[in-house]
N, C-alpha and C positions, 0 to 999 in steps of 0.2 A: 483567452486570458490576456490581460494587458501586459505590455512590456515591463511595467513596474513590478508586477507580480512574478514574472519570469526572473527578473533580477533578484527579487527577494528569495525565490526558491533556490537559486544558485548560491546566494549568501547563506541561507539556512544549511545547505549541504556542506559548504566550506566550514562554517562554524561548528557544525556537528562533528565533522571529521577531526577538527583541531581539539575539541573538548573531550572526545571519547577516551583517549588514553589517560589524561589526568583524572577524569571522573571515575574510570574503572579502578584506579588505585584505592578509592574509598567506597567501592561497591556500587557505584552509580553507572549510568550509561548515557550515551548520546546516539548510539547506533545499535540496531537490532536486526536479527535475521527475520525474514518473512517466512513463516512455516508453509510447507507445501500444501497442507490441508486448508489453507486460507484462499486457495485459488478459486475464484468464482466463475470467470468466463473470459473469453477473448472477444474483443470488438474488432471488426474488420475496417477500422479507421485509425489514422494516426492520432497520437494523444492530444494534439491541439484541438482536434474536432471533438474528441471525447470530453475534454475539459469544458467546452461550450455546452455539451449535453448535460454534464454534471451540474453546471451552474443553473441550467433550466430546471433540473430536478431538485433544486434546493440545497445542493452541496456548497460548501465554502472551502477555500484553500486552507489547509492546516499547516501553518508556518511554524508551529511549536512542536510538531511531531518529531520524534527521533528519526534519524536517517535510517531507512530500511534497505536491506540487501536481500537479494535472491541469491544466496550463496551456493545453491546447488546447480546453478547454471555454469557454463564454462565460457569465459571467465565470470567470476562473481559480478553481478549487476546491481546498481543502485536504482532506486525508484526515480522516475522522472517527475513524480508529483505525489502529494499526499492530500486527500480530500476528506471532509467529514460532513455528516448531516445530522442535525439535531431535530428529532421528530416533533418536539413540543417547543422548539426555539432554544437558542444557545443558553439563555439564563435559567430556563426551567426544566430542561431535559436532564433526567438522571443518567441516561445512556446516550451513546452516539454510534452511528454507523461510520466506520473508518474504512476508506478505500486507499489502497496503494496501487499506483499505476506503473507498469513496466512497458517500455517500448518493445514491440516485437522485433524479430531478427532483422527485418529490412525496414523497420520503422514505419511500416504501412498498417500495422495492427497494434493493438494495445491490450496487454494482459491486465486483468483487474483482480486484485486480491482483496478480500473483505473480512472484517470481523466486527462484532457487536461488543461494546465495552463500556465501562463507566465513563461518564463525561469528564474530560479533564478540567472543565470549568467548575462543576459542582462537586466532584469527588477526585481532586488531584492526586491524593496519596494512593487511593485504590487504583486509579488510572496508571500512575507511574509504576506501581508494583505489578501491573498486569493481572490484577485480581478480577475474576469473573469475565474473562475474555472468552467469547463464544464464536468460534469460526463458523459453525453451521448456521447459527441464527443470522450472522452477518451476510453469509452467502445467500440465504433464502430472502432476506430483506432486499439485498442488492438486485437479485434476479427479479423479484416481484416489482420493484420500482421500474426497472428497464422494460419489463413486459407490459406493465400498465401504460407506459409511454410509447409503446410500439417501437422500441429500439431493439433491433435484432442483435443477438450475440450467439456465440458458439462455445460449447464446452470442448476444448481441444485437449486430447491426451497429452500427458507430460512429455512423452518422447517426441511429439511433434512441436511442442512449445520450446523445450530446452535442449533437445537432442540426446542422442545416445552415442557413446564413443564406439570405437571399432570392436571392443570386446563385448559389446551388447549391454554394458552397464551404464547407468547414468553418470553424469559428471560428479564432482566432489560431493561427498555426503552432506546432508543438511546440518550435521553436527561438526563438520570441518570448521576450523577457526577461520575467521575473516582475516585475509592477509593484509 
């Protein structure tokens, strides 16, 4: 990814964080939790390498996406990037494959979360309301794209990705509020 897009990603994250509280007063949002069931796979490469692979697979940076959190990790993490793929092109696709990337514990791996949803371009209201979001379809599509391109991935158990505390339970609940 170019330096300019990295800057825009940081700007998107900052703006979303600032807008979330005022928007939530009127029932809107700029930040959302990434559900556990959207975990697709882990790539054994740092996210800058993954981003180059995504670009080759036809994904584009999604700078209008809400800021995503993996709130069940300890501490809560924000995505390092949001990417989207339009199967029939941006202006004609009714749906999009949305990927949220999280840096692994030592930043040498990348966790990929996926969902299939209405295109924000063609169906902005359905998209914003998160209507017809399908995690399983997104995971299957993402895995298929990576397999067809001979990009290896691993499905890593949650306890190995996000850790288990001393009592043997996961970190904060997925329903815990974002601090």
